[in-house]
KEKE-186274 format. One record per residue (C-alpha): residue in three letters; x negated, z, y negated. Coordinates in steps of 0.1 Angstrom, whole numbers, padded with zeros to 4 digits, always signed. Layout:
N
ALAXZY;...
end
This chain:
806
MET-0421-0033-0312;LYS-0444-0044-0285;ARG-0435-0019-0261;GLU-0399-0024-0267;GLY-0405-0061-0263;LEU-0423-0057-0230;PHE-0395-0034-0217;PHE-0370-0061-0225;LEU-0390-0087-0208;LEU-0392-0063-0178;VAL-0355-0060-0177;LEU-0349-0095-0180;LEU-0372-0104-0151;PHE-0355-0079-0130;GLN-0321-0092-0138;VAL-0335-0128-0129;SER-0351-0115-0097;PHE-0318-0099-0086;ALA-0298-0130-0095;GLN-0322-0148-0073;GLN-0314-0125-0042;ARG-0276-0123-0043;GLN-0247-0133-0065;GLU-0211-0124-0061;ILE-0188-0145-0085;GLU-0150-0138-0086;LEU-0130-0169-0091;ASN-0098-0156-0108;GLN-0096-0177-0141;GLY-0088-0213-0146;TRP-0068-0222-0115;LYS-0044-0249-0114;PHE-0012-0246-0094;TYR+0013-0272-0081;LYS+0044-0263-0057;GLY+0048-0293-0037;GLN+0032-0318-0014;ASN+0021-0347-0035;ALA-0014-0335-0040;SER-0047-0347-0023;ALA-0075-0327-0014;SER-0097-0358-0005;GLN-0099-0367-0043;LYS-0126-0347-0060;GLU-0111-0354-0094;PHE-0075-0353-0088;ASN-0053-0354-0120;ASP-0041-0318-0122;LYS-0036-0318-0159;LYS+0002-0313-0154;TRP-0002-0285-0131;SER+0004-0250-0141;THR-0026-0229-0151;VAL-0026-0194-0134;THR-0048-0167-0128;VAL-0056-0154-0091;PRO-0045-0130-0075;HIS-0012-0150-0079;ASP+0024-0149-0062;TRP+0043-0180-0071;ALA+0076-0166-0057;ILE+0080-0134-0076;TYR+0094-0151-0108;GLY+0125-0161-0086;PRO+0154-0165-0092;PHE+0170-0147-0063;ASP+0191-0168-0041;LYS+0209-0159-0009;GLU+0203-0191+0007;VAL+0163-0186+0007;ASP+0153-0181+0043;LYS+0187-0171+0054;GLN+0183-0159+0092;VAL+0210-0158+0117;VAL+0196-0133+0140;ALA+0202-0102+0161;ILE+0174-0077+0152;LEU+0164-0063+0185;GLN+0145-0035+0171;ASN+0178-0022+0154;GLY+0195-0025+0186;GLU+0216-0054+0177;LYS+0230-0076+0203;VAL+0250-0103+0185;PRO+0232-0124+0158;THR+0247-0122+0123;GLU+0239-0139+0091;LYS+0210-0119+0073;THR+0206-0124+0035;GLY+0178-0109+0015;ARG+0158-0103+0047;THR+0128-0116+0031;GLY+0138-0108-0004;SER+0157-0141-0014;LEU+0128-0151-0034;PRO+0116-0187-0034;HIS+0086-0182-0012;ILE+0092-0210+0014;GLY+0073-0243+0009;ASP+0040-0258+0004;ALA+0018-0254-0025;TRP-0016-0264-0039;TYR-0044-0243-0057;ARG-0073-0261-0075;ASN-0103-0249-0095;TYR-0138-0259-0105;PHE-0169-0240-0103;THR-0207-0244-0106;VAL-0234-0224-0086;PRO-0259-0211-0112;GLY-0294-0220-0100;PHE-0284-0235-0067;GLN-0315-0247-0048;LYS-0328-0255-0013;GLY-0330-0223+0007;LYS-0298-0209-0010;ARG-0267-0203+0010;VAL-0232-0204-0006;PHE-0201-0187+0011;ILE-0165-0186-0002;GLN-0144-0157+0008;PHE-0105-0154+0006;GLU-0091-0118+0009;GLY-0055-0130+0016;ALA-0038-0164+0013;MET+0000-0167+0022;SER-0001-0187+0042;GLU-0020-0210+0067;PRO-0045-0218+0040;LYS-0067-0250+0044;VAL-0097-0251+0022;TYR-0116-0281+0007;VAL-0146-0282-0013;ASN-0155-0315-0030;GLY-0129-0332-0010;THR-0141-0321+0023;LYS-0123-0298+0044;VAL-0145-0267+0051;GLY-0120-0246+0071;GLU-0085-0231+0078;TRP-0070-0198+0086;ASN-0035-0191+0099;TYR-0030-0154+0093;GLY-0020-0150+0056;TYR-0030-0112+0055;ASN-0065-0115+0071;TYR-0099-0117+0050;PHE-0120-0148+0059;TYR-0149-0168+0046;PHE-0165-0201+0052;ASP-0203-0212+0047;ILE-0199-0243+0021;THR-0237-0246+0015;ASP-0235-0283+0030;GLN-0207-0292+0005;ILE-0223-0279-0027;GLN-0237-0301-0052;ASN-0254-0296-0086;GLY-0230-0291-0115;LYS-0193-0289-0112;ASN-0177-0284-0077;THR-0141-0289-0069;LEU-0122-0263-0047;ALA-0088-0269-0035;VAL-0065-0249-0010;SER-0032-0260+0003;LEU-0007-0233+0016;SER+0023-0236+0037;ASN+0051-0208+0041;LYS+0075-0218+0069;PRO+0110-0204+0069;LEU+0117-0177+0096;SER+0082-0164+0096;SER+0084-0129+0083;ARG+0109-0099+0086;TRP+0102-0089+0049;TYR+0091-0105+0017;PRO+0056-0120+0024;GLY+0048-0133-0011;ALA+0034-0167-0016;GLY+0000-0180-0028;LEU-0035-0167-0033;PHE-0023-0132-0036;ARG-0058-0115-0031;LYS-0089-0123-0045;VAL-0112-0153-0041;LYS-0151-0150-0046;LEU-0184-0170-0041;ILE-0214-0154-0027;VAL-0248-0170-0033;LYS-0278-0157-0013;ASN-0311-0166+0002;GLU-0315-0180+0038;GLU-0332-0147+0046;SER-0302-0125+0040;ILE-0279-0097+0054;GLU-0251-0112+0075;HIS-0219-0112+0058;TRP-0200-0078+0065;GLY-0232-0074+0086;THR-0239-0033+0078;PHE-0221-0009+0097;VAL-0225+0029+0083;THR-0214+0058+0104;THR-0219+0095+0104;PRO-0221+0104+0143;PHE-0235+0141+0135;VAL-0221+0163+0105;SER-0228+0198+0098;ASP-0229+0219+0067;THR-0268+0217+0063;GLN-0274+0181+0075;ALA-0258+0149+0084;LYS-0271+0119+0105;VAL-0261+0087+0089;ASN-0265+0059+0113;VAL-0270+0023+0096;LYS-0268-0009+0116;THR-0278-0042+0096;LYS-0276-0075+0108;ALA-0299-0099+0092;ALA-0312-0133+0097;GLY-0348-0148+0087;LYS-0384-0142+0097;ASP-0410-0115+0092;LEU-0381-0091+0082;SER-0382-0055+0071;LEU-0355-0034+0058;GLU-0353-0006+0035;THR-0322+0016+0029;THR-0318+0039+0002;ILE-0288+0065+0001;LEU-0276+0076-0033;ASP-0252+0103-0040;ALA-0221+0099-0063;GLN-0241+0104-0093;GLY-0268+0076-0084;ASN-0295+0102-0073;THR-0316+0091-0043;VAL-0311+0116-0015;ALA-0329+0097+0015;THR-0348+0065+0022;ASN-0359+0048+0054;LYS-0379+0017+0059;THR-0380-0003+0093;SER-0395-0035+0106;ALA-0380-0029+0141;ILE-0354-0054+0147;PHE-0336-0060+0180;GLY-0320-0095+0183;LYS-0308-0098+0146;GLU-0299-0062+0140;PHE-0319-0033+0125;GLU-0309+0003+0132;GLN-0317+0033+0111;ASN-0309+0070+0116;ILE-0314+0089+0082;ALA-0310+0123+0074;VAL-0290+0136+0045;GLN-0296+0173+0037;ASN-0267+0195+0026;PRO-0243+0168+0026;LYS-0209+0168+0006;LEU-0182+0158+0030;TRP-0155+0133+0023;SER-0117+0144+0027;PRO-0084+0142+0008;GLU-0093+0173-0010;SER-0127+0163-0020;PRO-0132+0124-0016;TYR-0169+0123-0021;LEU-0188+0090-0018;TYR-0224+0079-0011;THR-0239+0045-0015;ALA-0265+0028+0008;VAL-0285+0004-0009;SER-0299-0022+0017;ARG-0331-0041+0005;LEU-0343-0070+0029;TYR-0378-0082+0029;SER-0395-0112+0042;GLY-0432-0104+0042;ASN-0436-0084+0008;THR-0408-0106-0008;LEU-0374-0088-0016;LYS-0349-0114-0003;ASP-0317-0097-0004;GLU-0300-0065-0015;SER-0264-0052-0010;SER-0246-0020-0015;THR-0223-0004+0008;ARG-0201+0027-0003;PHE-0195+0052+0024;GLY-0183+0090+0030;ILE-0198+0115+0053;ARG-0171+0128+0074;GLN-0163+0137+0111;ILE-0129+0129+0130;ASN-0120+0142+0162;TYR-0086+0137+0184;ASP-0084+0168+0208;PRO-0055+0174+0232;LYS-0062+0210+0229;THR-0062+0212+0191;GLY-0048+0178+0178;PHE-0064+0158+0150;SER-0093+0175+0129;LEU-0114+0162+0099;ASN-0146+0179+0092;GLY-0138+0206+0120;LYS-0106+0214+0103;VAL-0074+0208+0123;ARG-0046+0192+0102;LYS-0016+0169+0106;PHE-0011+0136+0088;LYS+0015+0139+0060;GLY+0016+0101+0057;VAL+0038+0072+0045;CYS+0041+0037+0055;LEU+0037+0009+0028;HIS+0044-0027+0027;HIS+0020-0048+0006;ASP+0041-0059-0022;LEU+0041-0041-0057;GLY+0078-0044-0065;PRO+0081-0065-0097;LEU+0046-0078-0093;GLY+0053-0091-0060;SER+0024-0095-0035;ALA-0003-0102-0060;ILE-0027-0074-0060;ASN-0032-0053-0090;VAL-0055-0023-0090;SER-0036-0003-0117;ALA-0003-0007-0097;LEU-0020+0003-0066;ARG-0036+0034-0082;ARG-0003+0044-0097;GLN+0014+0042-0063;LEU-0014+0065-0047;ARG-0012+0089-0077;ILE+0023+0094-0071;LEU+0020+0099-0034;LYS-0007+0125-0039;ASP+0014+0144-0062;MET+0040+0145-0034;GLY+0013+0160-0011;CYS+0009+0129+0008;ASP-0027+0126+0025;ALA-0026+0094+0045;VAL-0011+0058+0043;ARG-0004+0032+0070;SER-0006-0003+0062;SER+0026-0017+0076;HIS+0027-0041+0093;ASN-0005-0060+0083;MET-0040-0057+0071;PRO-0045-0039+0040;SER-0060-0052+0006;LEU-0097-0042+0000;GLU-0087-0026-0033;GLN-0062-0004-0016;LEU-0090+0009+0006;GLN-0113+0014-0021;LEU-0087+0034-0040;CYS-0080+0054-0008;ASP-0118+0061-0006;GLU-0120+0072-0044;MET-0087+0093-0045;GLY-0086+0107-0008;LEU-0059+0094+0013;MET-0066+0088+0049;PHE-0057+0055+0062;LEU-0042+0040+0094;ALA-0052+0002+0092;GLU-0027-0021+0111;THR-0029-0057+0122;PHE+0002-0075+0135;ASP+0040-0072+0137;GLU+0038-0096+0166;TRP+0018-0103+0195;ALA+0026-0132+0218;LYS+0061-0126+0219;PRO+0080-0136+0187;LYS+0105-0116+0166;VAL+0109-0145+0142;LYS+0108-0182+0149;ASN+0076-0189+0131;GLY+0059-0158+0130;TYR+0025-0147+0140;ALA+0031-0153+0178;ARG+0023-0189+0171;PHE-0013-0180+0166;PHE-0018-0148+0186;ASP-0037-0162+0217;GLN-0060-0184+0197;ASP-0065-0163+0165;ALA-0059-0126+0174;GLU-0095-0116+0183;LYS-0110-0134+0152;ASP-0084-0118+0131;VAL-0091-0081+0145;VAL-0129-0087+0143;ASN-0127-0099+0106;LEU-0104-0066+0099;ILE-0130-0043+0113;ARG-0161-0059+0098;ALA-0145-0062+0064;THR-0133-0027+0063;ARG-0150-0006+0088;ASN-0172+0013+0062;HIS-0143+0029+0044;PRO-0143+0067+0051;CYS-0106+0066+0046;ILE-0097+0049+0077;VAL-0094+0072+0106;MET-0075+0052+0130;TRP-0067+0016+0137;SER-0033+0002+0148;SER-0031-0031+0170;GLY+0006-0037+0165;ASN+0040-0026+0154;GLU+0072-0025+0177;VAL+0059-0057+0196;PRO+0083-0070+0220;ASP+0054-0071+0245;GLN+0060-0035+0252;PHE+0080-0048+0281;GLY+0061-0059+0312;ALA+0028-0063+0326;GLU+0015-0088+0303;GLY+0021-0066+0274;VAL+0000-0039+0289;LYS-0027-0064+0295;ARG-0027-0075+0257;ALA-0026-0041+0246;LYS-0058-0032+0268;TRP-0074-0063+0255;LEU-0069-0058+0219;GLN-0079-0020+0222;GLU-0111-0031+0238;ILE-0119-0056+0209;PHE-0115-0025+0185;HIS-0137-0003+0207;ARG-0163-0031+0209;GLU-0164-0037+0172;ASP-0160+0001+0162;PRO-0164+0027+0189;THR-0159+0056+0162;ARG-0120+0054+0156;PRO-0090+0055+0181;VAL-0065+0029+0184;THR-0025+0033+0186;VAL+0004+0010+0184;GLY+0037+0017+0168;MET+0060+0018+0199;ASP+0098+0018+0195;GLN+0107+0009+0232;VAL+0094+0045+0245;LYS+0110+0044+0278;ALA+0096+0008+0286;THR+0061+0019+0276;MET+0065+0051+0298;ALA+0074+0031+0328;SER+0049+0002+0322;GLY+0018+0021+0316;PHE+0014+0006+0280;GLY+0018+0039+0262;ALA-0007+0056+0287;LEU-0036+0033+0278;LEU-0036+0037+0242;ASP-0059+0060+0226;ILE-0030+0076+0206;PRO+0005+0069+0216;GLY+0025+0062+0184;LEU+0062+0067+0185;ASN+0086+0050+0159;TYR+0114+0073+0156;ARG+0130+0081+0190;THR+0125+0118+0182;HIS+0147+0127+0211;LEU+0119+0111+0234;TYR+0089+0130+0222;GLU+0090+0157+0247;ASP+0095+0132+0275;ALA+0066+0109+0261;PHE+0043+0140+0258;LYS+0050+0148+0293;ALA+0045+0112+0304;PHE+0016+0102+0286;PRO-0019+0116+0297;GLN-0034+0118+0261;GLY-0019+0151+0253;LEU-0012+0139+0216;ILE+0016+0121+0200;LEU+0016+0105+0165;GLY+0046+0101+0146;SER+0037+0063+0135;GLU+0068+0056+0119;THR+0095+0081+0109;ALA+0127+0089+0093;SER+0139+0057+0078;THR+0164+0078+0057;VAL+0182+0055+0032;SER+0192+0063-0004;SER+0195+0049-0038;ARG+0180+0067-0067;GLY+0207+0086-0086;VAL+0236+0075-0066;TYR+0257+0102-0049;LYS+0287+0097-0025;PHE+0316+0120-0013;PRO+0322+0136+0008;VAL+0285+0147+0016;VAL+0284+0142+0055;LYS+0256+0132+0077;ALA+0262+0094+0086;ALA+0246+0065+0103;GLU+0250+0029+0090;LYS+0273+0040+0061;ARG+0280+0012+0037;TYR+0299+0012+0003;ASP+0314-0015-0019;ASP+0287-0012-0046;HIS+0259-0018-0019;GLN+0244+0015-0027;CYS+0233+0044-0005;SER+0239+0081-0012;SER+0209+0102-0027;TYR+0221+0133-0010;ASP+0195+0122+0017;MET+0222+0125+0044;GLU+0223+0088+0056;TYR+0202+0069+0080;CYS+0200+0038+0103;SER+0215+0038+0139;TRP+0180+0040+0153;SER+0164+0064+0128;ASN+0169+0100+0114;LEU+0168+0124+0087;PRO+0135+0140+0074;GLU+0142+0173+0089;ASP+0140+0161+0125;ASP+0104+0150+0119;PHE+0097+0183+0099;ILE+0108+0205+0130;LEU+0087+0184+0153;GLN+0055+0186+0130;ASP+0063+0224+0124;THR+0069+0234+0162;LYS+0049+0210+0183;PRO+0011+0215+0181;TRP+0004+0182+0200;VAL+0024+0162+0172;ILE-0005+0152+0150;GLY+0015+0142+0121;GLN+0039+0115+0107;PHE+0040+0083+0086;VAL+0075+0082+0068;TRP+0092+0048+0064;THR+0085+0043+0036;GLY+0067+0056+0005;PHE+0080+0031-0018;ASP+0110+0006-0016;TYR+0098-0029-0010;LEU+0112-0065-0013;GLY+0134-0076+0016;GLU+0148-0058+0047;PRO+0178-0044+0027;THR+0192-0024+0056;PRO+0219-0013+0060;TYR+0231-0042+0037;ASP+0210-0071+0053;SER+0244-0089+0064;TYR+0258-0082+0028;TRP+0249-0099-0004;PRO+0237-0092-0030;SER+0210-0068-0016;ARG+0174-0081-0015;SER+0151-0051-0012;SER+0149-0019+0010;TYR+0167+0015+0005;PHE+0140+0034+0029;GLY+0116+0043+0000;ILE+0109+0079-0010;ASN+0102+0062-0044;ASP+0123+0032-0055;LEU+0110-0003-0061;ALA+0099+0006-0098;GLY+0079+0035-0085;LEU+0106+0061-0098;PRO+0110+0090-0075;LYS+0144+0095-0057;ASP+0156+0130-0049;ARG+0140+0126-0013;PHE+0105+0126-0030;TYR+0111+0164-0039;LEU+0122+0172-0003;TYR+0089+0160+0010;ARG+0070+0173-0021;SER+0084+0209-0012;GLN+0070+0206+0025;TRP+0037+0186+0018;ASN+0025+0198-0018;THR+0009+0232-0009;THR-0008+0238-0042;GLU+0019+0233-0068;ASN+0056+0247-0068;THR+0086+0222-0064;LEU+0121+0229-0078;HIS+0147+0201-0080;ILE+0184+0200-0084;LEU+0206+0173-0072;PRO+0230+0155-0081;HIS+0230+0148-0117;TRP+0259+0167-0136;ASN+0278+0138-0152;TRP+0311+0135-0132;GLU+0339+0127-0156;GLY+0370+0124-0136;ARG+0357+0148-0106;GLU+0369+0180-0124;GLY+0379+0205-0099;GLN+0367+0186-0069;VAL+0341+0197-0044;THR+0308+0185-0058;PRO+0280+0198-0035;VAL+0246+0209-0053;PHE+0214+0207-0031;VAL+0181+0223-0042;TYR+0147+0210-0029;THR+0121+0239-0034;ASN+0091+0254-0017;TYR+0107+0288-0024;ASP+0128+0303+0005;SER+0157+0312-0017;ALA+0174+0306-0049;GLU+0205+0314-0070;LEU+0228+0288-0087;PHE+0247+0293-0118;LEU+0273+0271-0133;ASN+0280+0278-0169;GLY+0266+0312-0166;LYS+0285+0323-0136;SER+0264+0329-0104;MET+0275+0306-0075;GLY+0257+0327-0051;VAL+0220+0330-0034;GLN+0212+0306-0007;LYS+0183+0312+0017;LYS+0168+0287+0041;ASN+0179+0296+0077;ASP+0181+0280+0111;SER+0218+0274+0110;SER+0210+0235+0110;PRO+0181+0213+0105;GLN+0193+0208+0067;ALA+0196+0244+0061;LYS+0161+0251+0073;TYR+0146+0230+0046;ARG+0173+0225+0019;LEU+0192+0251-0003;MET+0228+0238-0003;TRP+0259+0249-0022;MET+0284+0228-0003;ASP+0318+0243-0018;LEU+0308+0241-0055;LYS+0336+0223-0075;TYR+0326+0203-0106;GLU+0331+0214-0140;PRO+0311+0200-0170;GLY+0284+0220-0186;THR+0251+0236-0176;LEU+0238+0240-0140;LYS+0209+0264-0135;VAL+0189+0273-0104;VAL+0167+0304-0102;ALA+0141+0303-0074;TYR+0129+0337-0059;ASP+0096+0346-0044;LYS+0090+0364-0012;ALA+0094+0397-0031;GLY+0128+0387-0044;LYS+0117+0383-0078;ALA+0125+0352-0101;ALA+0096+0329-0099;ALA+0109+0295-0115;GLU+0141+0280-0129;LYS+0155+0245-0136;THR+0185+0233-0157;ILE+0204+0203-0157;LYS+0234+0196-0184;THR+0264+0173-0187;ALA+0252+0146-0212;GLY+0273+0130-0240;LYS+0272+0093-0248;PRO+0240+0075-0248;ALA+0224+0077-0282;ARG+0188+0067-0281;ILE+0160+0053-0260;VAL+0130+0073-0246;LEU+0098+0058-0234;GLU+0072+0076-0214;PRO+0041+0057-0203;ASP+0020+0067-0173;ARG-0010+0059-0195;LYS-0013+0055-0231;VAL-0048+0038-0229;ILE-0056+0009-0208;ASP-0085-0014-0202;ALA-0090-0046-0220;ASP-0096-0067-0189;GLY-0064-0087-0189;ASN-0053-0069-0157;ASP-0047-0033-0165;ILE-0010-0022-0167;SER+0007+0007-0184;PHE+0040+0016-0167;VAL+0064+0028-0193;THR+0094+0047-0180;VAL+0125+0039-0202;SER+0155+0062-0202;VAL+0185+0070-0224;VAL+0194+0104-0238;ASP+0225+0116-0257;LYS+0223+0130-0294;ASP+0210+0165-0280;GLY+0183+0150-0257;ASN+0201+0152-0226;ALA+0194+0125-0200;CYS+0223+0101-0193;ALA+0220+0097-0156;THR+0246+0071-0152;ALA+0237+0048-0182;ASN+0236+0011-0173;ASN+0231-0003-0207;GLN+0215-0039-0210;LEU+0181-0032-0227;ASN+0155-0058-0244;PHE+0117-0055-0244;LYS+0094-0068-0270;VAL+0056-0064-0269;SER+0033-0071-0298;GLY-0004-0068-0304;ASN-0031-0069-0278;GLY-0011-0069-0250;THR+0017-0088-0230;TYR+0051-0080-0214;ARG+0046-0085-0178;ALA+0077-0072-0158;ALA+0105-0047-0157;CYS+0122-0030-0127;ASN+0152-0008-0124;GLY+0151+0001-0087;ASP+0184-0014-0080;ALA+0185-0031-0046;SER+0214-0052-0055;SER+0203-0063-0089;LEU+0197-0100-0094;GLU+0179-0099-0126;GLN+0145-0114-0127;PHE+0115-0092-0132;HIS+0098-0114-0155;LEU+0125-0119-0181;PRO+0123-0094-0212;THR+0157-0079-0204;MET+0172-0056-0177;LYS+0200-0031-0171;LEU+0193+0005-0168;PHE+0202+0017-0132;SER+0211+0054-0129;GLY+0197+0059-0164;LYS+0162+0045-0159;LEU+0140+0016-0155;VAL+0103+0009-0158;VAL+0086-0018-0180;LEU+0051-0031-0173;VAL+0029-0036-0204;GLN-0003-0054-0194;SER-0036-0057-0215;THR-0052-0090-0227;SER-0089-0094-0227;LYS-0091-0083-0264;ALA-0091-0046-0272;GLY-0069-0032-0296;ASP-0033-0017-0303;ILE-0004-0026-0285;GLN+0033-0018-0291;LEU+0063-0018-0270;ARG+0097-0019-0286;VAL+0128-0014-0265;GLU+0165-0020-0279;GLY+0199-0019-0267;LYS+0234-0023-0282;GLY+0245+0009-0299;LEU+0213+0027-0293;GLN+0184+0039-0314;ALA+0154+0017-0305;GLY+0125+0031-0285;ILE+0090+0024-0298;ILE+0057+0034-0284;ASP+0021+0026-0294;LEU-0004+0020-0267;LYS-0041+0009-0269;SER-0065-0012-0249;LYS-0102-0007-0250;
end
């Protein structure tokens, strides 16, 4: 008993000692929220009892309702080639994000005393936040997507402290749904005067081989008589190397540490190490911090292209906006993880944050799950796209915003490239060239290990001005017809498809006749999922596949977009109702569209793909031509309709589409069974898929992405809801109104059906099916236990599923 008591005392002393060095406290509970202007930051004890109580991260606008008058813009979108202004509804999502709001919270700083420093960090606040502590303004930050922090030591008092944040979202400030509120984490950092600077550690791996890696650790610190000990741990927590130094130049230590037989980070094997930094003043431990990193080597070479760890590869990437569909812009790790899991299954290996700075959670997950990352900064520089956009702040803020991006994220091995802008109007003229050079030099100063690109849509202008020639990596947004010219004009010897395709489709919706078409619109405000429709300035997936496959100097692509997002409902941005995009490979609910399987057939090289479209429920089309497409990694397949062969199709070079799709263009519809048999290179049957004409909807089917979730109050199970007939065949055209009820230790969070024209609010427990499906989000509480979701619809057998949180 005495030995056990001594052990407990030692553990307690260690915990107290560690707490004295550094504490990080997330402020997520107990926030008070008010939308309006009649609040005062100068009053420490302002009466906020009637304000709403919310948790942070929080997006006040996602609850709606949708309204065409919200941020209605009369504008000509120059990036889309428009010359005449027209009324744009839904451009920023038609959700009530415009206006002023206040957040207020109360906190204590445990053990606060002289010699301690207190910082408050915001990872994103939309937008133009002003921060007050105990009635005193401690700072403000204009860019809603940026991470920032303030030293609030002088404002801290013993006992309760008051934190207030005011936010202001102006109209005409965005081209997509920006969200509203404290949509990313807020946390306190308490540490000693002698400490490692905020974001002061920079880990790189300048030499990598199979037998040894050189890990360079630069650490900025403040204090006297300092020394630094850095220990490197492997993924299991074992020590693999240690280095201690007292050599400090200015305020920076630099250590070169050898790691033997390193395990390298890659999308296929995302291995992570941790550097534990301990700062001493004399013999006293003053600060300790941990930095997770990966050992990997990137190279961009005009002769070989892009290589990771010595292996040449091309980016199979997608662009992602920051919103999470029915959750809005409020960060949720389980929603992010689900997105990345879906992309990995497709064979995607890279993400571009478009067109803003990514959340820290997204980068952490890409580190862990293995996705390379192109981290982007701005959608505007000094020349505006919208009246109240970032151009208002560029001259005064751009450098500090870029610095914060780099210092906060540079240790993430997933980041392999930076982007300083997207389709900026500054591509024209000498001033734009100077801005591009100025920004790139900031990136090089802060991080000399990664190249910089810009997503350029005005390619001819950038060839003429020198803008594209000065970039580390020229990034082309679309303009596939100019790739050859750009390659000849630019000296780098490499071209990146920084934004590609922008093919438009609505999940499960098919239009006839099936023809290639630009800017096609229909009365139902949907786009055809035959994947043959695109915008006037964009193209179909095959155009980019061909460039990737035939041009060694094209180093990869980032498709617009991996998922539908709120806002930018092109080609229906002048038509109401439409309030979210059609560009996604997956819809707003995260359900794969047909195009998912086209990309999967090219990108997923470890698993087979075999997918038939369209569905086979076409009452009234009997005898009419109804083409059938098959997306597969196999070169040939045979189609059977009700047991009769419709012939064998083989991929060929007769058209870009025939090169990557198997197509039976003259098939006439008759109800029954459609079966495809794929053949391997030897001509043997290798896989088959069958779809059937369904009868009337009979019962509801529930399929969760996970049955067991964490009892942390944030975790979410995404339950796909569909309807089948009495024989279990999917009713692909069902649009029944369904109702949702969650009981037990969980809550109903939201639902989404992926219909860009739907005005149903996500948080209400009822929604129509769209093309036979929708997704219900069931969120855990902080109490572990059983959860049940029940879904009902008129005339249907209810769907019930039991979940669990622990």
